[in-house]
All heavy atoms as an XYZ file, in Angstrom:
907
protein
N      29.746     -4.874    229.788
C      28.624     -4.907    228.886
C      27.839     -3.609    229.010
O      27.751     -3.025    230.078
C      27.703     -6.085    229.224
C      28.358     -7.425    229.036
C      28.989     -8.075    230.084
C      28.347     -8.032    227.796
C      29.579     -9.306    229.914
C      28.940     -9.259    227.608
C      29.558     -9.902    228.668
O      30.142    -11.113    228.482
N      27.245     -3.212    227.907
C      26.365     -2.056    227.967
C      25.121     -2.351    227.135
O      25.139     -3.193    226.239
C      27.062     -0.798    227.441
O      27.326     -0.920    226.062
N      24.046     -1.664    227.469
C      22.809     -1.826    226.734
C      22.265     -0.444    226.408
O      22.251      0.437    227.260
C      21.775     -2.588    227.558
C      20.467     -2.779    226.785
S      19.116     -3.379    227.784
C      18.622     -1.894    228.614
N      21.845     -0.287    225.165
C      21.199      0.942    224.736
C      19.796      0.570    224.272
O      19.608     -0.443    223.598
C      21.978      1.601    223.583
O      23.333      1.783    223.982
C      21.379      2.938    223.200
N      18.815      1.374    224.642
C      17.423      1.090    224.309
C      16.833      2.259    223.540
O      17.019      3.414    223.926
C      16.617      0.852    225.592
C      15.140      0.727    225.370
C      14.600     -0.422    224.827
C      14.287      1.768    225.694
C      13.232     -0.538    224.629
C      12.921      1.665    225.503
C      12.394      0.503    224.966
N      16.168      1.956    222.456
C      15.451      2.961    221.683
C      14.006      2.508    221.517
O      13.737      1.322    221.352
C      16.068      3.128    220.281
C      17.479      3.603    220.282
C      18.524      2.709    220.147
C      17.782      4.951    220.418
C      19.838      3.135    220.149
C      19.085      5.396    220.417
C      20.124      4.476    220.281
N      13.070      3.449    221.538
C      11.661      3.153    221.317
C      11.123      4.172    220.328
O      11.300      5.382    220.514
C      10.878      3.234    222.638
C       9.399      2.896    222.574
C       9.194      1.432    222.170
C       8.744      3.160    223.921
N      10.487      3.671    219.263
C       9.979      4.570    218.234
C       8.888      5.477    218.786
O       8.157      5.103    219.711
C       9.445      3.768    217.043
O       8.305      3.023    217.418
N       8.800      6.673    218.240
C       7.757      7.616    218.645
C       6.394      7.208    218.098
O       5.364      7.479    218.706
C       8.086      9.027    218.155
C       9.287      9.626    218.852
O       9.540      9.266    220.024
O       9.987     10.441    218.230
N       6.421      6.568    216.932
C       5.176      6.182    216.264
C       5.090      4.674    216.167
O       6.037      3.965    216.488
C       5.120      6.817    214.876
C       5.145      8.335    214.917
C       5.085      8.934    213.548
C       5.125     10.459    213.658
N       5.070     11.081    212.346
N       3.965      4.166    215.692
C       3.774      2.724    215.551
C       4.730      2.170    214.491
O       5.173      2.882    213.581
C       2.314      2.370    215.194
C       1.406      2.744    216.345
C       1.866      3.035    213.911
N       5.051      0.892    214.623
C       6.052      0.256    213.770
C       5.540      0.001    212.350
O       6.320      0.031    211.404
C       6.514     -1.056    214.397
N       4.243     -0.255    212.208
C       3.675     -0.541    210.884
C       2.399      0.263    210.700
O       1.718      0.595    211.675
C       3.375     -2.057    210.711
C       4.656     -2.878    210.747
C       2.406     -2.557    211.759
N       2.072      0.589    209.456
C       0.822      1.324    209.218
C      -0.370      0.565    209.812
O      -0.442     -0.656    209.749
C       0.721      1.380    207.688
C       2.128      1.201    207.212
C       2.792      0.312    208.217
N      -1.277      1.283    210.404
C      -2.489      0.737    211.029
C      -2.186     -0.170    212.227
O      -3.065     -0.889    212.688
C      -3.362     -0.015    210.010
C      -3.794      0.895    208.881
O      -4.141      2.056    209.096
N      -3.739      0.382    207.659
N      -0.963     -0.156    212.690
C      -0.607     -0.972    213.855
C      -0.824     -0.198    215.139
O      -1.155      0.984    215.138
N      -0.628     -0.868    216.254
C      -0.779     -0.201    217.534
C       0.442     -0.419    218.443
O       0.418     -0.081    219.609
C      -2.060     -0.640    218.250
C      -2.071     -2.127    218.552
O      -1.149     -2.844    218.212
N      -3.140     -2.584    219.178
N       1.488     -1.007    217.899
C       2.700     -1.268    218.677
C       3.858     -0.435    218.134
O       4.023     -0.270    216.928
C       3.095     -2.754    218.590
C       2.038     -3.712    219.033
C       1.896     -3.704    220.525
C       0.879     -4.764    220.935
N       0.528     -4.734    222.295
N       4.635      0.085    219.054
C       5.836      0.816    218.663
C       7.004     -0.156    218.541
O       6.956     -1.265    219.072
C       6.153      1.910    219.675
C       5.055      2.967    219.734
C       5.402      4.129    220.609
N       5.467      3.730    222.017
C       5.911      4.504    222.989
N       6.351      5.718    222.722
N       5.926      4.095    224.228
N       8.040      0.267    217.873
C       9.219     -0.566    217.669
C      10.219     -0.312    218.793
O      10.559      0.838    219.093
C       9.871     -0.233    216.319
C      11.157     -0.978    216.002
C      10.882     -2.466    215.825
C      11.788     -0.406    214.741
N      10.667     -1.388    219.425
C      11.691     -1.299    220.468
C      12.976     -1.910    219.919
O      12.946     -2.948    219.257
C      11.246     -2.044    221.714
N      14.081     -1.256    220.204
C      15.377     -1.732    219.726
C      16.342     -1.746    220.908
O      16.519     -0.732    221.591
C      15.905     -0.798    218.631
C      17.277     -1.094    218.062
C      17.285     -2.430    217.334
C      17.674      0.019    217.106
N      16.922     -2.894    221.167
C      17.923     -3.048    222.224
C      19.259     -3.335    221.555
O      19.340     -4.198    220.684
C      17.589     -4.225    223.143
C      16.330     -4.049    223.953
C      15.083     -4.392    223.443
C      16.404     -3.550    225.248
C      13.936     -4.240    224.209
C      15.269     -3.396    226.019
C      14.038     -3.744    225.486
O      12.905     -3.591    226.242
N      20.291     -2.635    221.977
C      21.633     -2.878    221.454
C      22.517     -3.264    222.636
O      22.669     -2.501    223.589
C      22.201     -1.635    220.754
C      21.303     -1.234    219.587
C      23.635     -1.894    220.284
C      21.662      0.090    218.966
N      23.064     -4.461    222.581
C      23.977     -4.934    223.614
C      25.384     -4.893    223.053
O      25.622     -5.311    221.918
C      23.620     -6.362    224.040
C      22.285     -6.447    224.702
C      21.138     -6.712    223.972
C      22.164     -6.238    226.062
C      19.898     -6.777    224.579
C      20.928     -6.296    226.690
C      19.801     -6.568    225.948
N      26.312     -4.411    223.861
C      27.677     -4.231    223.383
C      28.664     -4.684    224.455
O      28.458     -4.436    225.646
C      27.903     -2.745    223.062
C      29.250     -2.474    222.439
O      29.770     -3.347    221.727
O      29.779     -1.374    222.663
N      29.688     -5.356    224.008
C      30.786     -5.716    224.904
C      32.032     -5.065    224.330
O      32.587     -5.520    223.338
C      30.968     -7.227    225.003
C      32.088     -7.610    225.948
C      32.252     -9.107    226.046
C      33.395     -9.412    226.982
N      33.666    -10.850    227.034
N      32.435     -3.974    224.938
C      33.573     -3.211    224.439
C      34.862     -3.700    225.095
O      34.862     -4.076    226.269
C      33.380     -1.729    224.736
N      35.959     -3.678    224.352
C      37.244     -4.041    224.966
C      37.660     -2.958    225.961
O      37.245     -1.811    225.859
C      38.202     -4.087    223.777
C      37.582     -3.177    222.759
C      36.089     -3.277    222.966
N      38.463     -3.348    226.929
C      38.956     -2.396    227.920
C      40.213     -1.706    227.411
O      40.874     -2.185    226.488
C      39.227     -3.099    229.245
C      37.960     -3.503    229.937
C      37.392     -4.756    229.731
C      37.294     -2.611    230.765
C      36.204     -5.103    230.351
C      36.110     -2.956    231.387
C      35.580     -4.204    231.175
O      34.399     -4.546    231.778
N      40.548     -0.571    228.009
C      41.758      0.168    227.650
C      42.969     -0.729    227.858
O      43.854     -0.805    227.016
C      41.884      1.460    228.497
C      43.220      2.121    228.275
C      40.745      2.420    228.183
N      43.003     -1.435    228.979
C      44.105     -2.335    229.315
C      43.572     -3.749    229.447
O      42.412     -3.961    229.795
C      44.745     -1.927    230.640
O      45.172     -0.595    230.612
N      44.424     -4.725    229.211
C      44.057     -6.117    229.419
C      43.807     -6.313    230.910
O      44.688     -6.021    231.727
C      45.189     -7.022    228.947
C      44.849     -8.498    229.047
O      43.978     -8.867    229.863
O      45.463     -9.281    228.310
N      42.621     -6.800    231.301
C      42.327     -6.953    232.724
C      43.364     -7.794    233.481
O      43.593     -7.578    234.662
C      40.952     -7.635    232.736
C      40.330     -7.230    231.445
C      41.478     -7.139    230.462
N      43.997     -8.735    232.796
C      45.011     -9.565    233.451
C      46.283     -8.787    233.758
O      47.098     -9.227    234.571
C      45.347    -10.777    232.576
C      44.169    -11.736    232.442
O      43.339    -11.794    233.385
O      44.071    -12.419    231.413
N      46.476     -7.639    233.097
C      47.687     -6.840    233.300
C      47.478     -5.653    234.241
O      48.396     -4.876    234.460
C      48.200     -6.301    231.956
C      48.641     -7.424    231.021
O      49.014     -8.505    231.521
O      48.601     -7.209    229.791
N      46.272     -5.512    234.783
C      45.951     -4.365    235.630
C      45.975     -4.783    237.093
O      45.403     -5.808    237.469
C      44.570     -3.786    235.265
C      44.179     -2.670    236.205
C      44.563     -3.298    233.833
N      46.615     -3.989    237.913
C      46.675     -4.250    239.351
C      45.281     -4.168    239.967
O      44.461     -3.345    239.556
C      47.594     -3.215    240.020
O      47.417     -3.216    241.417
N      45.032     -5.005    240.970
C      43.745     -4.939    241.673
C      43.602     -3.629    242.437
O      42.519     -3.276    242.871
C      43.542     -6.125    242.645
C      43.453     -7.424    241.883
C      44.625     -6.161    243.700
N      44.706     -2.905    242.574
C      44.683     -1.615    243.267
C      44.615     -0.429    242.308
O      44.717      0.717    242.738
C      45.899     -1.486    244.186
C      45.853     -2.504    245.300
O      44.805     -2.739    245.877
N      46.973     -3.125    245.585
N      44.436     -0.692    241.032
C      44.334      0.389    240.043
C      43.027      1.133    240.247
O      41.958      0.532    240.322
C      44.392     -0.172    238.626
C      44.251      0.868    237.542
C      45.376      1.879    237.527
O      46.514      1.502    237.213
O      45.107      3.056    237.849
N      43.095      2.457    240.342
C      41.874      3.242    240.533
C      41.714      4.349    239.492
O      40.715      5.054    239.498
C      41.849      3.850    241.936
O      42.946      4.715    242.115
N      42.682      4.486    238.611
C      42.577      5.488    237.555
C      41.655      4.942    236.472
O      42.006      4.005    235.754
C      43.959      5.805    236.990
C      43.916      6.864    235.916
O      42.874      7.140    235.323
N      45.062      7.470    235.646
N      40.502      5.536    236.346
C      39.506      5.016    235.407
C      39.993      5.049    233.962
O      39.564      4.251    233.146
C      38.154      5.739    235.593
C      37.035      4.894    235.000
C      38.206      7.147    235.008
C      35.683      5.174    235.546
N      40.902      5.955    233.657
C      41.460      6.032    232.299
C      42.228      4.756    231.943
O      42.408      4.446    230.770
C      42.393      7.241    232.172
C      41.750      8.579    232.481
C      40.775      9.061    231.422
O      40.932      8.685    230.247
O      39.862      9.825    231.775
N      42.667      4.014    232.970
C      43.430      2.783    232.740
C      42.585      1.520    232.786
O      43.060      0.455    232.388
C      44.548      2.650    233.783
C      45.584      3.739    233.654
O      45.783      4.299    232.585
N      46.245      4.041    234.747
N      41.362      1.617    233.278
C      40.581      0.389    233.472
C      39.223      0.372    232.770
O      38.611     -0.684    232.671
C      40.392      0.091    234.975
C      39.728      1.256    235.703
C      41.710     -0.272    235.616
C      39.466      1.012    237.177
N      38.763      1.479    232.289
C      37.453      1.516    231.613
C      37.612      1.170    230.137
O      38.710      1.138    229.599
C      36.832      2.898    231.758
N      36.497      0.968    229.504
C      36.521      0.749    228.059
C      36.568      2.100    227.353
O      36.053      3.099    227.875
C      35.282     -0.022    227.594
O      34.133      0.799    227.693
N      37.165      2.150    226.159
C      37.147      3.413    225.413
C      35.721      3.912    225.161
O      35.471      5.112    225.199
C      37.851      3.062    224.103
C      38.737      1.893    224.440
C      37.957      1.122    225.479
N      34.793      2.995    224.946
C      33.401      3.393    224.702
C      32.803      4.068    225.933
O      32.100      5.066    225.812
C      32.563      2.177    224.311
N      33.092      3.545    227.111
C      32.595      4.147    228.345
C      33.148      5.557    228.501
O      32.400      6.506    228.768
C      33.001      3.288    229.553
C      32.622      3.896    230.877
C      31.363      3.694    231.403
C      33.523      4.667    231.589
C      31.007      4.254    232.626
C      33.183      5.230    232.806
C      31.917      5.027    233.316
N      34.450      5.704    228.305
C      35.078      7.019    228.462
C      34.559      8.016    227.429
O      34.442      9.199    227.706
C      36.600      6.889    228.365
C      37.250      6.055    229.473
C      38.720      5.822    229.165
C      37.068      6.713    230.826
N      34.228      7.527    226.258
C      33.724      8.390    225.183
C      32.261      8.769    225.395
O      31.870      9.919    225.190
C      33.890      7.668    223.844
C      33.373      8.445    222.642
C      33.314      7.605    221.373
N      32.325      6.546    221.523
C      32.572      5.244    221.364
N      33.766      4.818    221.042
N      31.613      4.351    221.540
N      31.458      7.826    225.842
C      30.009      8.019    225.869
C      29.470      8.665    227.144
O      28.401      9.261    227.124
C      29.289      6.684    225.662
C      29.559      6.084    224.288
O      30.038      6.807    223.393
O      29.301      4.880    224.116
N      30.179      8.524    228.242
C      29.692      9.071    229.509
C      30.171     10.503    229.698
O      31.253     10.872    229.271
C      30.172      8.223    230.695
C      29.720      6.783    230.646
C      28.216      6.675    230.713
C      27.787      5.226    230.688
N      26.370      5.057    230.467
N      29.356     11.294    230.366
C      29.751     12.676    230.662
C      30.883     12.667    231.686
O      31.047     11.706    232.445
C      28.562     13.465    231.210
O      28.199     12.966    232.479
N      31.652     13.727    231.713
C      32.778     13.816    232.646
C      32.324     13.649    234.110
O      32.962     12.919    234.864
C      33.529     15.143    232.441
C      34.856     15.188    233.132
C      35.828     14.226    232.468
N      36.689     13.645    233.484
C      37.395     12.549    233.323
N      37.357     11.905    232.200
N      38.145     12.083    234.289
N      31.208     14.278    234.528
C      30.772     14.075    235.922
C      30.459     12.605    236.247
O      30.736     12.131    237.344
C      29.521     14.944    236.049
C      29.698     16.005    235.008
C      30.403     15.317    233.869
N      29.903     11.879    235.298
C      29.597     10.465    235.532
C      30.886      9.648    235.605
O      31.039      8.785    236.479
C      28.645      9.917    234.447
C      27.290     10.613    234.532
C      28.512      8.397    234.546
C      26.530     10.403    235.821
N      31.831      9.919    234.717
C      33.124      9.226    234.759
C      33.797      9.486    236.115
O      34.326      8.567    236.745
C      34.031      9.661    233.593
C      35.454      9.144    233.764
C      33.456      9.202    232.256
N      33.757     10.717    236.575
C      34.353     11.063    237.866
C      33.633     10.355    239.020
O      34.262      9.944    239.989
C      34.346     12.574    238.058
C      35.325     13.273    237.135
C      35.173     14.786    237.099
O      34.263     15.330    237.763
O      35.968     15.428    236.389
N      32.319     10.194    238.912
C      31.559      9.483    239.941
C      32.018      8.026    240.019
O      32.242      7.493    241.102
C      30.068      9.558    239.641
C      29.227      8.803    240.650
C      27.766      8.842    240.309
N      27.227     10.171    240.550
C      25.986     10.520    240.303
N      25.142      9.641    239.776
N      25.552     11.732    240.552
N      32.158      7.386    238.867
C      32.639      6.008    238.837
C      34.033      5.918    239.459
O      34.308      5.028    240.261
C      32.684      5.473    237.402
C      31.393      4.859    236.939
C      30.353      5.647    236.463
C      31.210      3.478    236.959
C      29.169      5.089    236.015
C      30.031      2.908    236.512
C      29.016      3.710    236.048
O      27.844      3.149    235.610
N      34.904      6.832    239.083
C      36.270      6.799    239.595
C      36.290      7.003    241.115
O      37.055      6.356    241.833
C      37.142      7.842    238.899
C      38.611      7.708    239.265
C      39.497      8.536    238.372
O      39.191      9.735    238.166
O      40.492      8.001    237.873
N      35.418      7.867    241.619
C      35.325      8.104    243.061
C      34.960      6.808    243.794
O      35.564      6.462    244.821
C      34.272      9.176    243.330
C      33.973      9.425    244.781
C      32.797     10.377    244.973
O      32.531     11.218    244.090
O      32.131     10.259    246.014
N      33.981      6.080    243.274
C      33.560      4.829    243.899
C      34.681      3.791    243.807
O      34.946      3.062    244.768
C      32.253      4.316    243.258
C      31.910      2.918    243.748
C      31.114      5.275    243.551
N      35.357      3.732    242.669
C      36.466      2.787    242.500
C      37.586      3.096    243.496
O      38.130      2.191    244.130
C      36.986      2.811    241.045
C      35.931      2.201    240.115
C      38.315      2.062    240.932
C      36.191      2.452    238.644
N      37.921      4.365    243.653
C      38.979      4.742    244.599
C      38.608      4.358    246.025
O      39.443      3.879    246.792
C      39.287      6.233    244.497
C      40.081      6.581    243.271
C      40.402      8.046    243.185
C      41.246      8.283    241.930
N      41.646      9.654    241.773
N      37.342      4.547    246.402
C      36.898      4.147    247.737
C      37.038      2.636    247.905
O      37.427      2.155    248.970
C      35.441      4.561    247.966
C      35.240      6.029    248.219
C      33.763      6.302    248.464
C      33.486      7.773    248.650
N      32.037      8.021    248.836
N      36.694      1.885    246.874
C      36.758      0.437    246.972
C      38.207     -0.044    247.071
O      38.510     -0.928    247.864
C      36.065     -0.210    245.784
C      35.568     -1.624    246.023
C      36.640     -2.592    246.403
O      37.574     -2.816    245.654
N      36.508     -3.180    247.580
N      39.088      0.540    246.285
C      40.495      0.138    246.325
C      41.075      0.360    247.717
O      41.917     -0.405    248.183
C      41.303      0.886    245.235
C      42.801      0.751    245.451
C      40.923      0.367    243.851
N      40.598      1.371    248.414
C      41.091      1.684    249.754
C      40.407      0.846    250.841
O      40.708      1.000    252.017
C      40.880      3.167    250.044
N      39.498     -0.038    250.459
C      38.715     -0.796    251.434
C      38.745     -2.282    251.111
O      38.852     -2.671    249.942
C      37.272     -0.299    251.394
O      36.452     -1.090    252.203
N      38.649     -3.106    252.123
C      38.538     -4.549    251.904
C      37.083     -4.992    251.794
O      36.790     -6.099    251.382
C      39.211     -5.318    253.047
C      40.726     -5.195    253.103
C      41.266     -5.936    254.313
C      41.365     -5.713    251.829
N      36.180     -4.114    252.176
C      34.759     -4.447    252.130
C      34.100     -3.758    250.937
O      34.629     -2.786    250.401
C      34.048     -4.000    253.421
O      34.176     -2.581    253.554
C      34.642     -4.693    254.633
N      32.960     -4.245    250.506
C      32.250     -3.598    249.405
C      31.905     -2.149    249.738
O      31.722     -1.797    250.905
C      30.977     -4.432    249.262
C      31.323     -5.748    249.854
C      32.274     -5.455    250.974
N      31.832     -1.335    248.699
C      31.465      0.075    248.837
C      30.123      0.269    248.154
O      29.927     -0.173    247.021
C      32.533      0.989    248.184
C      32.063      2.426    248.136
C      33.845      0.865    248.923
N      29.211      0.905    248.864
C      27.906      1.232    248.283
C      27.676      2.715    248.509
O      27.728      3.188    249.634
C      26.777      0.412    248.935
C      27.029     -1.086    248.753
C      25.429      0.808    248.344
C      26.067     -1.979    249.485
N      27.473      3.455    247.411
C      27.240      4.896    247.495
C      25.887      5.244    246.890
O      25.531      4.762    245.817
C      28.321      5.673    246.735
C      29.556      5.928    247.571
O      29.557      5.589    248.763
O      30.522      6.486    247.018
N      25.157      6.072    247.603
C      23.880      6.600    247.107
C      24.121      8.065    246.774
O      24.706      8.799    247.565
C      22.813      6.465    248.186
C      21.481      7.057    247.814
C      20.515      6.922    248.974
C      19.346      7.854    248.765
N      18.564      8.040    249.969
N      23.652      8.483    245.610
C      23.873      9.848    245.158
C      22.562     10.626    245.139
O      21.484     10.065    245.327
C      24.518      9.839    243.763
C      25.883      9.221    243.779
C      26.056      7.866    243.571
C      27.012      9.989    244.038
C      27.318      7.290    243.604
C      28.274      9.429    244.071
C      28.425      8.070    243.861
N      22.684     11.903    244.910
C      21.524     12.791    244.907
C      20.476     12.309    243.901
O      20.800     11.908    242.788
C      21.986     14.204    244.544
C      20.920     15.250    244.699
C      21.452     16.656    244.459
O      22.585     16.938    244.888
O      20.736     17.448    243.832
N      19.228     12.377    244.310
C      18.115     11.945    243.465
C      18.031     12.806    242.205
O      18.154     14.023    242.261
C      16.789     12.037    244.251
O      16.915     11.255    245.441
C      15.622     11.533    243.436
N      17.832     12.145    241.074
C      17.665     12.860    239.807
C      16.302     13.551    239.761
O      15.402     13.211    240.536
C      17.777     11.895    238.618
C      19.143     11.305    238.400
C      19.270      9.992    237.964
C      20.310     12.033    238.604
C      20.512      9.429    237.740
C      21.559     11.480    238.380
C      21.657     10.182    237.948
O      22.879      9.625    237.721
N      16.152     14.465    238.834
C      14.884     15.199    238.690
C      13.698     14.285    238.444
O      12.579     14.579    238.835
C      14.982     16.206    237.538
C      15.845     17.398    237.847
C      15.900     18.297    236.648
N      16.638     17.593    235.609
C      17.559     18.136    234.833
N      17.807     19.410    234.916
N      18.207     17.428    233.945
N      13.946     13.150    237.771
C      12.843     12.235    237.471
C      12.512     11.298    238.634
O      11.665     10.430    238.523
C      13.138     11.427    236.211
C      14.301     10.452    236.381
O      14.912     10.398    237.472
O      14.603      9.734    235.405
N      13.212     11.470    239.767
C      12.948     10.652    240.944
C      13.848      9.429    241.066
O      13.799      8.722    242.068
N      14.662      9.166    240.050
C      15.588      8.042    240.083
C      16.662      8.284    241.136
O      17.201      9.383    241.232
C      16.268      7.857    238.708
O      15.261      7.691    237.717
C      17.198      6.665    238.695
N      16.952      7.273    241.916
C      18.001      7.374    242.933
C      19.197      6.558    242.451
O      19.148      5.326    242.421
C      17.520      6.846    244.292
C      16.296      7.637    244.763
C      18.649      6.898    245.318
C      15.625      7.040    245.978
N      20.285      7.221    242.069
C      21.460      6.475    241.607
C      22.206      5.845    242.784
O      22.503      6.515    243.774
C      22.311      7.527    240.910
C      21.826      8.838    241.405
C      20.442      8.654    241.926
N      22.422      4.544    242.682
C      23.176      3.804    243.689
C      24.274      3.043    242.949
O      24.009      2.375    241.944
C      22.270      2.819    244.457
C      21.174      3.585    245.199
C      23.092      1.954    245.404
C      20.137      2.720    245.842
N      25.492      3.161    243.447
C      26.618      2.458    242.830
C      27.291      1.596    243.890
O      27.367      1.986    245.050
C      27.621      3.462    242.254
C      27.041      4.305    241.145
S      28.194      5.553    240.547
C      29.385      4.524    239.720
N      27.757      0.435    243.476
C      28.514     -0.385    244.405
C      29.727     -0.964    243.696
O      29.746     -1.132    242.478
C      27.655     -1.484    245.043
C      27.122     -2.500    244.090
C      27.852     -3.639    243.784
C      25.872     -2.335    243.518
C      27.348     -4.592    242.915
C      25.362     -3.275    242.642
C      26.106     -4.410    242.348
N      30.748     -1.233    244.496
C      31.981     -1.817    243.975
C      32.517     -2.797    245.000
O      32.357     -2.605    246.204
C      33.014     -0.716    243.703
N      33.129     -3.856    244.512
C      33.754     -4.829    245.392
C      34.873     -5.514    244.632
O      34.923     -5.493    243.408
C      32.735     -5.858    245.904
C      32.118     -6.699    244.823
C      32.640     -7.945    244.508
C      31.013     -6.250    244.109
C      32.088     -8.715    243.502
C      30.447     -7.004    243.111
C      30.987     -8.246    242.812
O      30.439     -8.995    241.807
N      35.765     -6.116    245.366
C      36.895     -6.811    244.753
C      36.419     -8.125    244.154
O      35.740     -8.900    244.804
C      37.983     -7.076    245.788
C      38.637     -5.816    246.272
C      39.725     -6.141    247.283
N      40.304     -4.931    247.812
C      41.392     -4.343    247.305
N      42.014     -4.889    246.285
N      41.855     -3.226    247.824
N      36.804     -8.364    242.939
C      36.425     -9.589    242.253
C      37.217    -10.789    242.771
O      36.846    -11.920    242.564
C      36.651     -9.424    240.751
C      36.120    -10.555    239.930
C      36.288    -10.293    238.462
C      35.818    -11.472    237.644
N      35.995    -11.269    236.234
N      38.283    -10.527    243.486
C      39.181    -11.588    243.945
C      38.562    -12.514    244.977
O      39.216    -13.420    245.445
C      40.453    -10.968    244.521
O      40.127    -10.201    245.656
N      37.320    -12.290    245.340
C      36.672    -13.154    246.307
C      36.499    -12.483    247.651
O      35.776    -12.974    248.497
N      37.176    -11.369    247.874
C      36.997    -10.633    249.117
C      35.728     -9.812    248.969
O      35.556     -9.099    247.998
C      38.195     -9.705    249.401
C      39.467    -10.532    249.514
C      37.964     -8.871    250.634
C      40.727     -9.709    249.558
N      34.833     -9.924    249.897
C      33.596     -9.157    249.800
C      32.392    -10.065    249.895
O      32.498    -11.247    250.182
N      31.277     -9.515    249.628
C      30.015    -10.212    249.819
C      29.656    -11.077    248.616
O      29.578    -10.585    247.493
C      28.912     -9.175    250.045
O      27.667     -9.801    250.015
N      29.412    -12.375    248.832
C      28.970    -13.228    247.726
C      27.655    -12.746    247.134
O      27.402    -12.939    245.964
C      28.801    -14.605    248.375
C      29.530    -14.545    249.657
C      29.566    -13.099    250.069
N      26.805    -12.110    247.959
C      25.524    -11.637    247.436
C      25.725    -10.564    246.373
O      24.972    -10.475    245.416
C      24.633    -11.117    248.557
O      25.246    -10.037    249.213
N      26.759     -9.724    246.514
C      27.042     -8.731    245.485
C      27.501     -9.411    244.200
O      27.136     -9.003    243.104
C      28.095     -7.731    245.969
C      27.645     -6.757    247.052
C      28.813     -5.873    247.486
C      26.503     -5.907    246.573
N      28.294    -10.461    244.322
C      28.733    -11.198    243.139
C      27.535    -11.823    242.451
O      27.427    -11.808    241.218
C      29.761    -12.254    243.529
N      26.614    -12.374    243.220
C      25.423    -12.972    242.638
C      24.549    -11.913    241.972
O      23.978    -12.142    240.912
C      24.631    -13.706    243.712
C      25.350    -14.936    244.227
C      24.739    -15.489    245.501
O      23.887    -14.878    246.107
N      25.209    -16.663    245.899
N      24.468    -10.734    242.585
C      23.687     -9.643    241.988
C      24.301     -9.239    240.649
O      23.597     -9.033    239.676
C      23.645     -8.441    242.944
C      22.863     -7.294    242.407
C      21.473     -7.335    242.378
C      23.501     -6.176    241.909
C      20.743     -6.284    241.866
C      22.771     -5.116    241.398
C      21.389     -5.167    241.380
N      25.620     -9.153    240.591
C      26.301     -8.804    239.349
C      26.015     -9.839    238.273
O      25.732     -9.497    237.124
C      27.825     -8.685    239.572
O      28.056     -7.688    240.565
C      28.547     -8.302    238.293
N      26.068    -11.109    238.621
C      25.767    -12.167    237.662
C      24.329    -12.057    237.164
O      24.052    -12.256    235.988
C      26.010    -13.555    238.287
C      27.467    -13.880    238.473
C      28.251    -13.872    237.183
O      27.784    -14.464    236.174
O      29.330    -13.251    237.156
N      23.414    -11.740    238.043
C      22.003    -11.589    237.685
C      21.819    -10.458    236.676
O      20.990    -10.533    235.788
C      21.179    -11.315    238.948
C      19.683    -11.095    238.753
C      19.033    -12.376    238.225
C      19.045    -10.677    240.064
N      22.623     -9.405    236.800
C      22.492     -8.241    235.924
C      23.099     -8.454    234.544
O      22.908     -7.641    233.662
C      23.124     -7.026    236.579
S      22.217     -6.466    238.035
N      23.853     -9.515    234.362
C      24.512     -9.738    233.060
C      23.519    -10.092    231.979
O      22.533    -10.673    232.147
C      25.560    -10.835    233.163
C      26.807    -10.345    233.857
C      27.863    -11.395    233.817
C      29.131    -10.884    234.468
N      30.176    -11.870    234.460
């Protein structure tokens, strides 16, 4: 799933005081059928959605693939913290096997984010 958010620069209606917010939720198909992909697949070109590969910058795609490769090589969840962005945001990524190996709390966190 992905979410895109837009907020108008100006008010939504004349003489109003509220701006217009627009949320777009999308569920894109994956490159491969998830049932046909090995749990050890780490090539992002084979497991991501075409929209993800199209919309994300190459460095971000490579970051995702790096985390996926670490997870495939591990039986435990992988959590990576990356360099802080200019705006102060700290990017943190985690990956774990959906097959039940790993922390139930991560699975619950993923469900919460849906």
